[in-house]
Each structure stands twice: as structure tokens, then as C-alpha cells.
C-alpha positions as CSV (number, residue, x, y, z in Angstrom):
1,X,-47.4,-55.0,-81.3
2,X,-44.3,-54.7,-78.3
3,X,-46.2,-51.8,-77.2
4,X,-49.5,-52.8,-76.5
5,X,-48.3,-56.5,-74.7
6,X,-46.0,-53.7,-72.2
7,X,-49.8,-52.0,-71.7
8,X,-51.5,-54.9,-71.4
9,X,-49.2,-56.3,-68.4
10,X,-48.7,-52.8,-67.2
11,X,-52.7,-52.2,-66.7
12,X,-52.5,-56.2,-65.1
13,X,-49.8,-55.1,-62.6
14,X,-52.0,-52.2,-61.6
15,X,-54.7,-53.9,-60.7
16,X,-53.0,-57.0,-59.2
17,X,-51.5,-53.7,-56.8
18,X,-54.9,-52.7,-56.2
19,X,-56.0,-56.0,-55.2
20,X,-53.7,-56.3,-52.6
21,X,-54.2,-52.7,-51.1
22,X,-58.0,-53.7,-51.0
23,X,-57.4,-57.4,-49.6
24,X,-54.7,-55.6,-47.1
25,X,-57.2,-53.0,-45.9
26,X,-59.6,-55.5,-45.4
27,X,-58.0,-58.1,-43.4
28,X,-56.7,-54.7,-40.7
29,X,-59.8,-53.9,-40.7
30,X,-61.0,-57.2,-39.8
31,X,-58.4,-57.4,-37.5
32,X,-59.3,-54.6,-36.0
33,X,-62.6,-55.6,-35.2
34,X,-61.9,-58.5,-33.5
35,X,-59.5,-57.2,-31.5
36,X,-61.6,-54.6,-30.4
37,X,-64.0,-57.2,-29.3
38,X,-61.5,-59.7,-27.6
39,X,-60.2,-56.4,-25.3
40,X,-64.4,-55.4,-24.6
41,X,-64.3,-59.2,-23.4
42,X,-61.2,-58.8,-21.5
43,X,-61.9,-56.0,-19.9
44,X,-65.1,-57.0,-18.6
45,X,-65.6,-58.5,-15.5
46,X,-65.9,-62.5,-16.0
47,X,-65.7,-61.7,-19.7
48,X,-69.3,-61.6,-19.7
49,X,-71.6,-58.8,-21.3
50,X,-74.5,-57.4,-18.6
51,X,-78.0,-57.5,-19.9
52,X,-77.3,-59.3,-23.2
53,X,-80.5,-61.3,-23.1
54,X,-82.8,-60.0,-25.7
55,X,-86.1,-60.4,-23.6
56,X,-84.7,-57.6,-21.8
57,X,-85.2,-55.0,-24.9
58,X,-89.1,-54.2,-25.4
59,X,-88.0,-53.0,-29.2
60,X,-86.9,-57.1,-29.8
61,X,-89.5,-58.5,-27.4
62,X,-92.8,-57.2,-28.9
63,X,-94.7,-59.8,-27.5
64,X,-93.5,-60.0,-23.9
65,X,-92.0,-63.9,-24.3
66,X,-89.9,-65.0,-21.6
67,X,-86.1,-65.5,-21.4
68,X,-84.5,-68.4,-22.9
69,X,-81.5,-68.2,-20.3
70,X,-83.7,-67.5,-16.7
71,X,-87.1,-68.2,-18.2
72,X,-88.4,-64.7,-16.8
73,X,-90.6,-62.2,-19.0
74,X,-89.5,-58.7,-19.2
75,X,-91.5,-57.6,-16.0
76,X,-89.3,-59.8,-13.5
77,X,-86.1,-58.6,-14.4
78,X,-86.0,-56.4,-11.1
79,X,-85.9,-59.6,-8.9
80,X,-83.3,-61.8,-11.2
81,X,-80.7,-63.2,-9.4
82,X,-79.0,-64.0,-12.7
83,X,-75.8,-62.2,-12.9
84,X,-75.8,-61.7,-16.5
85,X,-78.8,-60.1,-16.4
86,X,-78.0,-57.6,-13.8
């Protein structure tokens, strides 16, 4: 009976160790992702990503809707003066 309690407590201990390892790996990977995005924003001029408007992408804008930021249609982006569309 005493050996069974030892085995059960050892199994619980092992499960806790595996959970902690998985939790730490998850936190590290999420931290690396956040750090990577932060470095990309920091490295970009003015912290802005160029061409982030979904209206520029013909795969996302199949109907040819106007941009919510500047109001131009996808055909009018060549003469758009907004810095985020360059």
C-alpha cells in the first residue's frame, strides 16, 4: 500500500514537471514573437509598416472597395500621397 502511494505521488510530480516545462516553453515562444514584432516596428522608419491597407491587396479586396484610411480605390494608389501607402 505504501509503494502505491509513492508511485502515485511520483506520477503526479512528473506530470507537474511536464506541465511546467510546457508552460515555460510557451511563454518563451510568445515572448520571442512579441520581441520580434517590437524589433520590426522599432527598425522601421517612423514605426509604420508600408502598404498595410488591405485594399491594396487584390486577394483581400476582390470587390474593389475603397480604402478606409484615404478613400482611394485600388486603381488610384499610384498617385496616393499618404505615406502609409508607399
